[in-house]
PDB file of N, H, CA, C and O in Angstrom:
ATOM      1  N   MET A   1      25.644  19.251  66.613  1.00  0.00           N
ATOM      2  CA  MET A   1      25.974  20.264  65.631  1.00  0.00           C
ATOM      3  C   MET A   1      27.343  19.928  65.036  1.00  0.00           C
ATOM      4  O   MET A   1      28.313  19.736  65.770  1.00  0.00           O
ATOM      5  N   ASN A   2      27.417  19.858  63.721  1.00  0.00           N
ATOM      6  H   ASN A   2      26.630  20.013  63.125  1.00  0.00           H
ATOM      7  CA  ASN A   2      28.694  19.532  63.092  1.00  0.00           C
ATOM      8  C   ASN A   2      29.476  20.804  62.744  1.00  0.00           C
ATOM      9  O   ASN A   2      28.947  21.913  62.826  1.00  0.00           O
ATOM     10  N   TRP A   3      30.718  20.628  62.362  1.00  0.00           N
ATOM     11  H   TRP A   3      31.148  19.728  62.296  1.00  0.00           H
ATOM     12  CA  TRP A   3      31.596  21.765  62.105  1.00  0.00           C
ATOM     13  C   TRP A   3      31.141  22.597  60.914  1.00  0.00           C
ATOM     14  O   TRP A   3      31.371  23.806  60.894  1.00  0.00           O
ATOM     15  N   ASP A   4      30.502  21.986  59.925  1.00  0.00           N
ATOM     16  H   ASP A   4      30.315  21.004  59.942  1.00  0.00           H
ATOM     17  CA  ASP A   4      30.013  22.753  58.780  1.00  0.00           C
ATOM     18  C   ASP A   4      28.959  23.767  59.219  1.00  0.00           C
ATOM     19  O   ASP A   4      28.927  24.894  58.724  1.00  0.00           O
ATOM     20  N   ARG A   5      28.115  23.366  60.134  1.00  0.00           N
ATOM     21  H   ARG A   5      28.141  22.451  60.536  1.00  0.00           H
ATOM     22  CA  ARG A   5      27.089  24.287  60.646  1.00  0.00           C
ATOM     23  C   ARG A   5      27.718  25.398  61.483  1.00  0.00           C
ATOM     24  O   ARG A   5      27.292  26.550  61.410  1.00  0.00           O
ATOM     25  N   ILE A   6      28.716  25.057  62.266  1.00  0.00           N
ATOM     26  H   ILE A   6      29.062  24.120  62.325  1.00  0.00           H
ATOM     27  CA  ILE A   6      29.404  26.066  63.072  1.00  0.00           C
ATOM     28  C   ILE A   6      30.118  27.064  62.167  1.00  0.00           C
ATOM     29  O   ILE A   6      30.057  28.272  62.398  1.00  0.00           O
ATOM     30  N   GLU A   7      30.793  26.558  61.139  1.00  0.00           N
ATOM     31  H   GLU A   7      30.842  25.577  60.952  1.00  0.00           H
ATOM     32  CA  GLU A   7      31.452  27.452  60.185  1.00  0.00           C
ATOM     33  C   GLU A   7      30.431  28.341  59.489  1.00  0.00           C
ATOM     34  O   GLU A   7      30.703  29.511  59.219  1.00  0.00           O
ATOM     35  N   GLY A   8      29.265  27.791  59.200  1.00  0.00           N
ATOM     36  H   GLY A   8      29.045  26.841  59.419  1.00  0.00           H
ATOM     37  CA  GLY A   8      28.203  28.575  58.570  1.00  0.00           C
ATOM     38  C   GLY A   8      27.748  29.714  59.471  1.00  0.00           C
ATOM     39  O   GLY A   8      27.540  30.837  59.012  1.00  0.00           O
ATOM     40  N   ASN A   9      27.596  29.413  60.765  1.00  0.00           N
ATOM     41  H   ASN A   9      27.765  28.500  61.138  1.00  0.00           H
ATOM     42  CA  ASN A   9      27.209  30.461  61.715  1.00  0.00           C
ATOM     43  C   ASN A   9      28.263  31.564  61.775  1.00  0.00           C
ATOM     44  O   ASN A   9      27.935  32.750  61.790  1.00  0.00           O
ATOM     45  N   LEU A  10      29.517  31.164  61.810  1.00  0.00           N
ATOM     46  H   LEU A  10      29.784  30.200  61.799  1.00  0.00           H
ATOM     47  CA  LEU A  10      30.609  32.133  61.860  1.00  0.00           C
ATOM     48  C   LEU A  10      30.646  32.979  60.588  1.00  0.00           C
ATOM     49  O   LEU A  10      30.885  34.185  60.651  1.00  0.00           O
ATOM     50  N   LYS A  11      30.413  32.356  59.445  1.00  0.00           N
ATOM     51  H   LYS A  11      30.219  31.376  59.394  1.00  0.00           H
ATOM     52  CA  LYS A  11      30.412  33.081  58.176  1.00  0.00           C
ATOM     53  C   LYS A  11      29.272  34.093  58.140  1.00  0.00           C
ATOM     54  O   LYS A  11      29.432  35.193  57.613  1.00  0.00           O
ATOM     55  N   GLN A  12      28.118  33.721  58.701  1.00  0.00           N
ATOM     56  H   GLN A  12      27.988  32.826  59.129  1.00  0.00           H
ATOM     57  CA  GLN A  12      27.004  34.653  58.765  1.00  0.00           C
ATOM     58  C   GLN A  12      27.365  35.865  59.627  1.00  0.00           C
ATOM     59  O   GLN A  12      27.075  37.006  59.268  1.00  0.00           O
ATOM     60  N   LEU A  13      27.997  35.599  60.761  1.00  0.00           N
ATOM     61  H   LEU A  13      28.233  34.672  61.053  1.00  0.00           H
ATOM     62  CA  LEU A  13      28.388  36.673  61.670  1.00  0.00           C
ATOM     63  C   LEU A  13      29.381  37.625  61.008  1.00  0.00           C
ATOM     64  O   LEU A  13      29.228  38.844  61.090  1.00  0.00           O
ATOM     65  N   THR A  14      30.390  37.071  60.357  1.00  0.00           N
ATOM     66  H   THR A  14      30.514  36.081  60.290  1.00  0.00           H
ATOM     67  CA  THR A  14      31.381  37.926  59.701  1.00  0.00           C
ATOM     68  C   THR A  14      30.754  38.672  58.519  1.00  0.00           C
ATOM     69  O   THR A  14      31.124  39.811  58.235  1.00  0.00           O
ATOM     70  N   GLY A  15      29.814  38.037  57.838  1.00  0.00           N
ATOM     71  H   GLY A  15      29.512  37.112  58.069  1.00  0.00           H
ATOM     72  CA  GLY A  15      29.123  38.701  56.735  1.00  0.00           C
ATOM     73  C   GLY A  15      28.308  39.892  57.218  1.00  0.00           C
ATOM     74  O   GLY A  15      28.302  40.948  56.585  1.00  0.00           O
ATOM     75  N   HIS A  16      27.619  39.716  58.346  1.00  0.00           N
ATOM     76  H   HIS A  16      27.623  38.858  58.860  1.00  0.00           H
ATOM     77  CA  HIS A  16      26.845  40.824  58.905  1.00  0.00           C
ATOM     78  C   HIS A  16      27.771  41.963  59.349  1.00  0.00           C
ATOM     79  O   HIS A  16      27.461  43.137  59.145  1.00  0.00           O
ATOM     80  N   ALA A  17      28.896  41.612  59.949  1.00  0.00           N
ATOM     81  H   ALA A  17      29.148  40.659  60.115  1.00  0.00           H
ATOM     82  CA  ALA A  17      29.863  42.634  60.371  1.00  0.00           C
ATOM     83  C   ALA A  17      30.398  43.390  59.152  1.00  0.00           C
ATOM     84  O   ALA A  17      30.553  44.610  59.193  1.00  0.00           O
ATOM     85  N   GLN A  18      30.677  42.668  58.079  1.00  0.00           N
ATOM     86  H   GLN A  18      30.551  41.676  58.045  1.00  0.00           H
ATOM     87  CA  GLN A  18      31.190  43.295  56.866  1.00  0.00           C
ATOM     88  C   GLN A  18      30.139  44.225  56.254  1.00  0.00           C
ATOM     89  O   GLN A  18      30.472  45.297  55.749  1.00  0.00           O
ATOM     90  N   GLN A  19      28.877  43.813  56.302  1.00  0.00           N
ATOM     91  H   GLN A  19      28.606  42.942  56.713  1.00  0.00           H
ATOM     92  CA  GLN A  19      27.809  44.674  55.789  1.00  0.00           C
ATOM     93  C   GLN A  19      27.741  45.977  56.582  1.00  0.00           C
ATOM     94  O   GLN A  19      27.639  47.060  56.007  1.00  0.00           O
ATOM     95  N   GLN A  20      27.800  45.858  57.903  1.00  0.00           N
ATOM     96  H   GLN A  20      27.884  44.978  58.370  1.00  0.00           H
ATOM     97  CA  GLN A  20      27.728  47.045  58.751  1.00  0.00           C
ATOM     98  C   GLN A  20      28.922  47.963  58.510  1.00  0.00           C
ATOM     99  O   GLN A  20      28.772  49.184  58.480  1.00  0.00           O
ATOM    100  N   TRP A  21      30.102  47.380  58.340  1.00  0.00           N
ATOM    101  H   TRP A  21      30.224  46.388  58.365  1.00  0.00           H
ATOM    102  CA  TRP A  21      31.287  48.184  58.059  1.00  0.00           C
ATOM    103  C   TRP A  21      31.125  48.916  56.725  1.00  0.00           C
ATOM    104  O   TRP A  21      31.490  50.086  56.602  1.00  0.00           O
ATOM    105  N   GLY A  22      30.582  48.229  55.741  1.00  0.00           N
ATOM    106  H   GLY A  22      30.285  47.279  55.841  1.00  0.00           H
ATOM    107  CA  GLY A  22      30.364  48.861  54.444  1.00  0.00           C
ATOM    108  C   GLY A  22      29.373  50.008  54.535  1.00  0.00           C
ATOM    109  O   GLY A  22      29.544  51.032  53.873  1.00  0.00           O
ATOM    110  N   LYS A  23      28.343  49.846  55.348  1.00  0.00           N
ATOM    111  H   LYS A  23      28.204  49.015  55.887  1.00  0.00           H
ATOM    112  CA  LYS A  23      27.377  50.932  55.539  1.00  0.00           C
ATOM    113  C   LYS A  23      28.039  52.105  56.250  1.00  0.00           C
ATOM    114  O   LYS A  23      27.783  53.264  55.921  1.00  0.00           O
ATOM    115  N   LEU A  24      28.881  51.803  57.216  1.00  0.00           N
ATOM    116  H   LEU A  24      29.088  50.862  57.483  1.00  0.00           H
ATOM    117  CA  LEU A  24      29.562  52.839  57.983  1.00  0.00           C
ATOM    118  C   LEU A  24      30.521  53.645  57.108  1.00  0.00           C
ATOM    119  O   LEU A  24      30.623  54.864  57.240  1.00  0.00           O
ATOM    120  N   THR A  25      31.220  52.947  56.216  1.00  0.00           N
ATOM    121  H   THR A  25      31.137  51.956  56.109  1.00  0.00           H
ATOM    122  CA  THR A  25      32.210  53.608  55.366  1.00  0.00           C
ATOM    123  C   THR A  25      31.631  54.015  54.011  1.00  0.00           C
ATOM    124  O   THR A  25      32.345  54.553  53.164  1.00  0.00           O
ATOM    125  N   HIS A  26      30.354  53.761  53.811  1.00  0.00           N
ATOM    126  H   HIS A  26      29.774  53.325  54.499  1.00  0.00           H
ATOM    127  CA  HIS A  26      29.675  54.070  52.545  1.00  0.00           C
ATOM    128  C   HIS A  26      30.338  53.351  51.371  1.00  0.00           C
ATOM    129  O   HIS A  26      30.529  53.924  50.298  1.00  0.00           O
ATOM    130  N   ASP A  27      30.679  52.097  51.598  1.00  0.00           N
ATOM    131  H   ASP A  27      30.523  51.631  52.469  1.00  0.00           H
ATOM    132  CA  ASP A  27      31.318  51.279  50.562  1.00  0.00           C
ATOM    133  C   ASP A  27      30.329  50.205  50.118  1.00  0.00           C
ATOM    134  O   ASP A  27      30.205  49.173  50.778  1.00  0.00           O
ATOM    135  N   PRO A  28      29.622  50.432  49.005  1.00  0.00           N
ATOM    136  CA  PRO A  28      28.600  49.475  48.576  1.00  0.00           C
ATOM    137  C   PRO A  28      29.171  48.101  48.219  1.00  0.00           C
ATOM    138  O   PRO A  28      28.485  47.092  48.382  1.00  0.00           O
ATOM    139  N   LEU A  29      30.408  48.046  47.739  1.00  0.00           N
ATOM    140  H   LEU A  29      30.966  48.865  47.607  1.00  0.00           H
ATOM    141  CA  LEU A  29      30.996  46.747  47.409  1.00  0.00           C
ATOM    142  C   LEU A  29      31.238  45.919  48.671  1.00  0.00           C
ATOM    143  O   LEU A  29      31.086  44.697  48.656  1.00  0.00           O
ATOM    144  N   CYS A  30      31.607  46.576  49.741  1.00  0.00           N
ATOM    145  H   CYS A  30      31.731  47.569  49.754  1.00  0.00           H
ATOM    146  CA  CYS A  30      31.807  45.885  51.013  1.00  0.00           C
ATOM    147  C   CYS A  30      30.470  45.358  51.541  1.00  0.00           C
ATOM    148  O   CYS A  30      30.404  44.259  52.092  1.00  0.00           O
ATOM    149  N   VAL A  31      29.421  46.137  51.370  1.00  0.00           N
ATOM    150  H   VAL A  31      29.475  47.030  50.922  1.00  0.00           H
ATOM    151  CA  VAL A  31      28.088  45.700  51.796  1.00  0.00           C
ATOM    152  C   VAL A  31      27.668  44.470  51.002  1.00  0.00           C
ATOM    153  O   VAL A  31      27.163  43.504  51.574  1.00  0.00           O
ATOM    154  N   LEU A  32      27.875  44.500  49.686  1.00  0.00           N
ATOM    155  H   LEU A  32      28.286  45.285  49.222  1.00  0.00           H
ATOM    156  CA  LEU A  32      27.506  43.359  48.841  1.00  0.00           C
ATOM    157  C   LEU A  32      28.318  42.113  49.188  1.00  0.00           C
ATOM    158  O   LEU A  32      27.779  41.007  49.225  1.00  0.00           O
ATOM    159  N   ALA A  33      29.602  42.293  49.440  1.00  0.00           N
ATOM    160  H   ALA A  33      30.039  43.191  49.410  1.00  0.00           H
ATOM    161  CA  ALA A  33      30.441  41.156  49.816  1.00  0.00           C
ATOM    162  C   ALA A  33      29.965  40.557  51.136  1.00  0.00           C
ATOM    163  O   ALA A  33      29.963  39.338  51.306  1.00  0.00           O
ATOM    164  N   GLY A  34      29.567  41.406  52.054  1.00  0.00           N
ATOM    165  H   GLY A  34      29.568  42.397  51.916  1.00  0.00           H
ATOM    166  CA  GLY A  34      29.045  40.917  53.331  1.00  0.00           C
ATOM    167  C   GLY A  34      27.748  40.160  53.159  1.00  0.00           C
ATOM    168  O   GLY A  34      27.522  39.148  53.823  1.00  0.00           O
ATOM    169  N   GLN A  35      26.888  40.647  52.266  1.00  0.00           N
ATOM    170  H   GLN A  35      27.071  41.468  51.727  1.00  0.00           H
ATOM    171  CA  GLN A  35      25.631  39.942  52.003  1.00  0.00           C
ATOM    172  C   GLN A  35      25.891  38.578  51.384  1.00  0.00           C
ATOM    173  O   GLN A  35      25.240  37.594  51.734  1.00  0.00           O
ATOM    174  N   ARG A  36      26.846  38.526  50.466  1.00  0.00           N
ATOM    175  H   ARG A  36      27.375  39.325  50.183  1.00  0.00           H
ATOM    176  CA  ARG A  36      27.189  37.257  49.830  1.00  0.00           C
ATOM    177  C   ARG A  36      27.730  36.272  50.853  1.00  0.00           C
ATOM    178  O   ARG A  36      27.334  35.107  50.867  1.00  0.00           O
ATOM    179  N   ASP A  37      28.641  36.740  51.715  1.00  0.00           N
ATOM    180  H   ASP A  37      28.962  37.687  51.704  1.00  0.00           H
ATOM    181  CA  ASP A  37      29.212  35.872  52.731  1.00  0.00           C
ATOM    182  C   ASP A  37      28.158  35.400  53.722  1.00  0.00           C
ATOM    183  O   ASP A  37      28.169  34.248  54.154  1.00  0.00           O
ATOM    184  N   SER A  38      27.260  36.291  54.072  1.00  0.00           N
ATOM    185  H   SER A  38      27.251  37.227  53.721  1.00  0.00           H
ATOM    186  CA  SER A  38      26.187  35.925  54.994  1.00  0.00           C
ATOM    187  C   SER A  38      25.278  34.867  54.381  1.00  0.00           C
ATOM    188  O   SER A  38      24.884  33.916  55.056  1.00  0.00           O
ATOM    189  N   LEU A  39      24.948  35.029  53.113  1.00  0.00           N
ATOM    190  H   LEU A  39      25.268  35.802  52.565  1.00  0.00           H
ATOM    191  CA  LEU A  39      24.113  34.046  52.428  1.00  0.00           C
ATOM    192  C   LEU A  39      24.824  32.702  52.334  1.00  0.00           C
ATOM    193  O   LEU A  39      24.214  31.654  52.550  1.00  0.00           O
ATOM    194  N   ARG A  40      26.113  32.735  52.011  1.00  0.00           N
ATOM    195  H   ARG A  40      26.608  33.586  51.836  1.00  0.00           H
ATOM    196  CA  ARG A  40      26.867  31.483  51.933  1.00  0.00           C
ATOM    197  C   ARG A  40      26.891  30.785  53.293  1.00  0.00           C
ATOM    198  O   ARG A  40      26.757  29.564  53.374  1.00  0.00           O
ATOM    199  N   GLY A  41      27.060  31.559  54.343  1.00  0.00           N
ATOM    200  H   GLY A  41      27.169  32.551  54.276  1.00  0.00           H
ATOM    201  CA  GLY A  41      27.053  30.986  55.689  1.00  0.00           C
ATOM    202  C   GLY A  41      25.705  30.401  56.056  1.00  0.00           C
ATOM    203  O   GLY A  41      25.623  29.356  56.701  1.00  0.00           O
ATOM    204  N   ARG A  42      24.643  31.085  55.639  1.00  0.00           N
ATOM    205  H   ARG A  42      24.709  31.934  55.115  1.00  0.00           H
ATOM    206  CA  ARG A  42      23.298  30.587  55.936  1.00  0.00           C
ATOM    207  C   ARG A  42      23.035  29.275  55.198  1.00  0.00           C
ATOM    208  O   ARG A  42      22.461  28.345  55.765  1.00  0.00           O
ATOM    209  N   ILE A  43      23.452  29.202  53.941  1.00  0.00           N
ATOM    210  H   ILE A  43      23.918  29.957  53.481  1.00  0.00           H
ATOM    211  CA  ILE A  43      23.295  27.966  53.171  1.00  0.00           C
ATOM    212  C   ILE A  43      24.088  26.841  53.827  1.00  0.00           C
ATOM    213  O   ILE A  43      23.590  25.726  53.984  1.00  0.00           O
ATOM    214  N   GLN A  44      25.317  27.145  54.204  1.00  0.00           N
ATOM    215  H   GLN A  44      25.721  28.051  54.077  1.00  0.00           H
ATOM    216  CA  GLN A  44      26.183  26.145  54.824  1.00  0.00           C
ATOM    217  C   GLN A  44      25.589  25.651  56.139  1.00  0.00           C
ATOM    218  O   GLN A  44      25.603  24.452  56.417  1.00  0.00           O
ATOM    219  N   GLU A  45      25.072  26.564  56.941  1.00  0.00           N
ATOM    220  H   GLU A  45      25.060  27.538  56.715  1.00  0.00           H
ATOM    221  CA  GLU A  45      24.508  26.180  58.233  1.00  0.00           C
ATOM    222  C   GLU A  45      23.230  25.367  58.063  1.00  0.00           C
ATOM    223  O   GLU A  45      23.075  24.318  58.688  1.00  0.00           O
ATOM    224  N   ARG A  46      22.324  25.840  57.229  1.00  0.00           N
ATOM    225  H   ARG A  46      22.450  26.692  56.721  1.00  0.00           H
ATOM    226  CA  ARG A  46      21.023  25.176  57.095  1.00  0.00           C
ATOM    227  C   ARG A  46      21.135  23.794  56.480  1.00  0.00           C
ATOM    228  O   ARG A  46      20.443  22.864  56.894  1.00  0.00           O
ATOM    229  N   LEU A  47      22.013  23.660  55.485  1.00  0.00           N
ATOM    230  H   LEU A  47      22.575  24.416  55.149  1.00  0.00           H
ATOM    231  CA  LEU A  47      22.127  22.379  54.803  1.00  0.00           C
ATOM    232  C   LEU A  47      23.181  21.480  55.422  1.00  0.00           C
ATOM    233  O   LEU A  47      23.224  20.284  55.132  1.00  0.00           O
ATOM    234  N   GLY A  48      24.036  22.045  56.275  1.00  0.00           N
ATOM    235  H   GLY A  48      24.001  23.016  56.510  1.00  0.00           H
ATOM    236  CA  GLY A  48      25.094  21.252  56.898  1.00  0.00           C
ATOM    237  C   GLY A  48      26.107  20.748  55.883  1.00  0.00           C
ATOM    238  O   GLY A  48      26.579  19.614  55.966  1.00  0.00           O
ATOM    239  N   ILE A  49      26.436  21.611  54.920  1.00  0.00           N
ATOM    240  H   ILE A  49      26.053  22.532  54.853  1.00  0.00           H
ATOM    241  CA  ILE A  49      27.379  21.219  53.873  1.00  0.00           C
ATOM    242  C   ILE A  49      28.691  21.972  54.059  1.00  0.00           C
ATOM    243  O   ILE A  49      28.774  22.909  54.854  1.00  0.00           O
ATOM    244  N   SER A  50      29.701  21.559  53.329  1.00  0.00           N
ATOM    245  H   SER A  50      29.633  20.799  52.683  1.00  0.00           H
ATOM    246  CA  SER A  50      31.016  22.181  53.461  1.00  0.00           C
ATOM    247  C   SER A  50      31.022  23.573  52.833  1.00  0.00           C
ATOM    248  O   SER A  50      30.121  23.934  52.075  1.00  0.00           O
ATOM    249  N   ARG A  51      32.046  24.336  53.162  1.00  0.00           N
ATOM    250  H   ARG A  51      32.778  24.042  53.777  1.00  0.00           H
ATOM    251  CA  ARG A  51      32.203  25.690  52.628  1.00  0.00           C
ATOM    252  C   ARG A  51      32.293  25.669  51.110  1.00  0.00           C
ATOM    253  O   ARG A  51      31.695  26.507  50.436  1.00  0.00           O
ATOM    254  N   ASP A  52      33.038  24.710  50.573  1.00  0.00           N
ATOM    255  H   ASP A  52      33.524  24.029  51.121  1.00  0.00           H
ATOM    256  CA  ASP A  52      33.196  24.626  49.121  1.00  0.00           C
ATOM    257  C   ASP A  52      31.883  24.279  48.436  1.00  0.00           C
ATOM    258  O   ASP A  52      31.579  24.816  47.371  1.00  0.00           O
ATOM    259  N   ASP A  53      31.104  23.386  49.037  1.00  0.00           N
ATOM    260  H   ASP A  53      31.351  22.950  49.902  1.00  0.00           H
ATOM    261  CA  ASP A  53      29.804  23.037  48.460  1.00  0.00           C
ATOM    262  C   ASP A  53      28.857  24.233  48.467  1.00  0.00           C
ATOM    263  O   ASP A  53      28.129  24.458  47.500  1.00  0.00           O
ATOM    264  N   ALA A  54      28.867  24.997  49.553  1.00  0.00           N
ATOM    265  H   ALA A  54      29.459  24.814  50.338  1.00  0.00           H
ATOM    266  CA  ALA A  54      28.019  26.190  49.632  1.00  0.00           C
ATOM    267  C   ALA A  54      28.443  27.208  48.582  1.00  0.00           C
ATOM    268  O   ALA A  54      27.596  27.815  47.927  1.00  0.00           O
ATOM    269  N   ARG A  55      29.741  27.395  48.421  1.00  0.00           N
ATOM    270  H   ARG A  55      30.429  26.901  48.953  1.00  0.00           H
ATOM    271  CA  ARG A  55      30.254  28.327  47.414  1.00  0.00           C
ATOM    272  C   ARG A  55      29.842  27.877  46.019  1.00  0.00           C
ATOM    273  O   ARG A  55      29.451  28.697  45.188  1.00  0.00           O
ATOM    274  N   GLN A  56      29.928  26.577  45.762  1.00  0.00           N
ATOM    275  H   GLN A  56      30.245  25.911  46.437  1.00  0.00           H
ATOM    276  CA  GLN A  56      29.552  26.047  44.446  1.00  0.00           C
ATOM    277  C   GLN A  56      28.063  26.247  44.186  1.00  0.00           C
ATOM    278  O   GLN A  56      27.671  26.582  43.069  1.00  0.00           O
ATOM    279  N   GLN A  57      27.239  26.046  45.199  1.00  0.00           N
ATOM    280  H   GLN A  57      27.558  25.774  46.107  1.00  0.00           H
ATOM    281  CA  GLN A  57      25.803  26.255  45.018  1.00  0.00           C
ATOM    282  C   GLN A  57      25.494  27.710  44.689  1.00  0.00           C
ATOM    283  O   GLN A  57      24.640  27.989  43.848  1.00  0.00           O
ATOM    284  N   LEU A  58      26.183  28.639  45.349  1.00  0.00           N
ATOM    285  H   LEU A  58      26.877  28.413  46.033  1.00  0.00           H
ATOM    286  CA  LEU A  58      25.977  30.051  45.035  1.00  0.00           C
ATOM    287  C   LEU A  58      26.441  30.386  43.624  1.00  0.00           C
ATOM    288  O   LEU A  58      25.778  31.146  42.918  1.00  0.00           O
ATOM    289  N   ASN A  59      27.564  29.830  43.208  1.00  0.00           N
ATOM    290  H   ASN A  59      28.103  29.212  43.781  1.00  0.00           H
ATOM    291  CA  ASN A  59      28.043  30.068  41.843  1.00  0.00           C
ATOM    292  C   ASN A  59      27.063  29.519  40.820  1.00  0.00           C
ATOM    293  O   ASN A  59      26.795  30.168  39.808  1.00  0.00           O
ATOM    294  N   ASP A  60      26.524  28.327  41.072  1.00  0.00           N
ATOM    295  H   ASP A  60      26.741  27.800  41.893  1.00  0.00           H
ATOM    296  CA  ASP A  60      25.535  27.741  40.163  1.00  0.00           C
ATOM    297  C   ASP A  60      24.282  28.611  40.080  1.00  0.00           C
ATOM    298  O   ASP A  60      23.733  28.826  38.999  1.00  0.00           O
ATOM    299  N   LEU A  61      23.836  29.110  41.238  1.00  0.00           N
ATOM    300  H   LEU A  61      24.281  28.936  42.116  1.00  0.00           H
ATOM    301  CA  LEU A  61      22.661  29.970  41.264  1.00  0.00           C
ATOM    302  C   LEU A  61      22.906  31.249  40.476  1.00  0.00           C
ATOM    303  O   LEU A  61      22.046  31.690  39.714  1.00  0.00           O
ATOM    304  N   ARG A  62      24.081  31.843  40.662  1.00  0.00           N
ATOM    305  H   ARG A  62      24.780  31.485  41.281  1.00  0.00           H
ATOM    306  CA  ARG A  62      24.423  33.068  39.935  1.00  0.00           C
ATOM    307  C   ARG A  62      24.413  32.829  38.427  1.00  0.00           C
ATOM    308  O   ARG A  62      23.927  33.668  37.669  1.00  0.00           O
ATOM    309  N   LYS A  63      24.945  31.691  37.992  1.00  0.00           N
ATOM    310  H   LYS A  63      25.340  31.009  38.608  1.00  0.00           H
ATOM    311  CA  LYS A  63      24.963  31.372  36.561  1.00  0.00           C
ATOM    312  C   LYS A  63      23.549  31.196  36.019  1.00  0.00           C
ATOM    313  O   LYS A  63      23.241  31.649  34.916  1.00  0.00           O
ATOM    314  N   ARG A  64      22.686  30.534  36.799  1.00  0.00           N
ATOM    315  H   ARG A  64      22.935  30.166  37.694  1.00  0.00           H
ATOM    316  CA  ARG A  64      21.304  30.348  36.348  1.00  0.00           C
ATOM    317  C   ARG A  64      20.566  31.676  36.248  1.00  0.00           C
ATOM    318  O   ARG A  64      19.776  31.882  35.327  1.00  0.00           O
ATOM    319  N   ILE A  65      20.821  32.577  37.195  1.00  0.00           N
ATOM    320  H   ILE A  65      21.463  32.410  37.943  1.00  0.00           H
ATOM    321  CA  ILE A  65      20.172  33.890  37.161  1.00  0.00           C
ATOM    322  C   ILE A  65      20.647  34.678  35.952  1.00  0.00           C
ATOM    323  O   ILE A  65      19.842  35.316  35.273  1.00  0.00           O
ATOM    324  N   LYS A  66      21.958  34.642  35.673  1.00  0.00           N
ATOM    325  H   LYS A  66      22.612  34.124  36.225  1.00  0.00           H
ATOM    326  CA  LYS A  66      22.482  35.341  34.493  1.00  0.00           C
ATOM    327  C   LYS A  66      21.875  34.780  33.207  1.00  0.00           C
ATOM    328  O   LYS A  66      21.491  35.536  32.315  1.00  0.00           O
ATOM    329  N   ALA A  67      21.791  33.454  33.119  1.00  0.00           N
ATOM    330  H   ALA A  67      22.103  32.840  33.844  1.00  0.00           H
ATOM    331  CA  ALA A  67      21.215  32.831  31.926  1.00  0.00           C
ATOM    332  C   ALA A  67      19.737  33.215  31.779  1.00  0.00           C
ATOM    333  O   ALA A  67      19.263  33.462  30.671  1.00  0.00           O
ATOM    334  N   PHE A  68      19.024  33.262  32.890  1.00  0.00           N
ATOM    335  H   PHE A  68      19.410  33.061  33.791  1.00  0.00           H
ATOM    336  CA  PHE A  68      17.621  33.637  32.851  1.00  0.00           C
ATOM    337  C   PHE A  68      17.469  35.083  32.393  1.00  0.00           C
ATOM    338  O   PHE A  68      16.591  35.398  31.589  1.00  0.00           O
ATOM    339  N   ASN A  69      18.324  35.955  32.905  1.00  0.00           N
ATOM    340  H   ASN A  69      19.037  35.699  33.558  1.00  0.00           H
ATOM    341  CA  ASN A  69      18.255  37.372  32.516  1.00  0.00           C
ATOM    342  C   ASN A  69      18.567  37.556  31.035  1.00  0.00           C
ATOM    343  O   ASN A  69      17.942  38.380  30.367  1.00  0.00           O
ATOM    344  N   ARG A  70      19.522  36.800  30.522  1.00  0.00           N
ATOM    345  H   ARG A  70      20.030  36.131  31.064  1.00  0.00           H
ATOM    346  CA  ARG A  70      19.844  36.888  29.092  1.00  0.00           C
ATOM    347  C   ARG A  70      18.681  36.394  28.240  1.00  0.00           C
ATOM    348  O   ARG A  70      18.385  36.965  27.190  1.00  0.00           O
ATOM    349  N   ALA A  71      18.023  35.331  28.696  1.00  0.00           N
ATOM    350  H   ALA A  71      18.263  34.867  29.549  1.00  0.00           H
ATOM    351  CA  ALA A  71      16.914  34.770  27.948  1.00  0.00           C
ATOM    352  C   ALA A  71      15.698  35.684  27.983  1.00  0.00           C
ATOM    353  O   ALA A  71      14.862  35.627  27.081  1.00  0.00           O
ATOM    354  N   SER A  72      15.582  36.526  29.003  1.00  0.00           N
ATOM    355  H   SER A  72      16.262  36.573  29.736  1.00  0.00           H
ATOM    356  CA  SER A  72      14.443  37.424  29.144  1.00  0.00           C
ATOM    357  C   SER A  72      14.462  38.550  28.148  1.00  0.00           C
ATOM    358  O   SER A  72      13.415  39.077  27.772  1.00  0.00           O
ATOM    359  N   TYR A  73      15.654  38.925  27.717  1.00  0.00           N
ATOM    360  H   TYR A  73      16.505  38.497  28.023  1.00  0.00           H
ATOM    361  CA  TYR A  73      15.758  40.063  26.792  1.00  0.00           C
ATOM    362  C   TYR A  73      15.416  39.610  25.450  1.00  0.00           C
ATOM    363  O   TYR A  73      15.435  40.403  24.507  1.00  0.00           O
TER     364      TYR A  73
END
């Protein structure tokens, strides 16, 4: 197991904790941030890529979704 995968596991754990805290405090932005962090950690762990690469992949995906939504209207 390489360090990128370990960091991914840790990011997933902290993301889940952040989601639970957001639910506890009724803070939807905290829940969303936790979901994002958890997803980034899952991508990092599964693909064995660096934190920056995982972040870039999520940013690229977000841009494609926005472009698709604009084209749908």
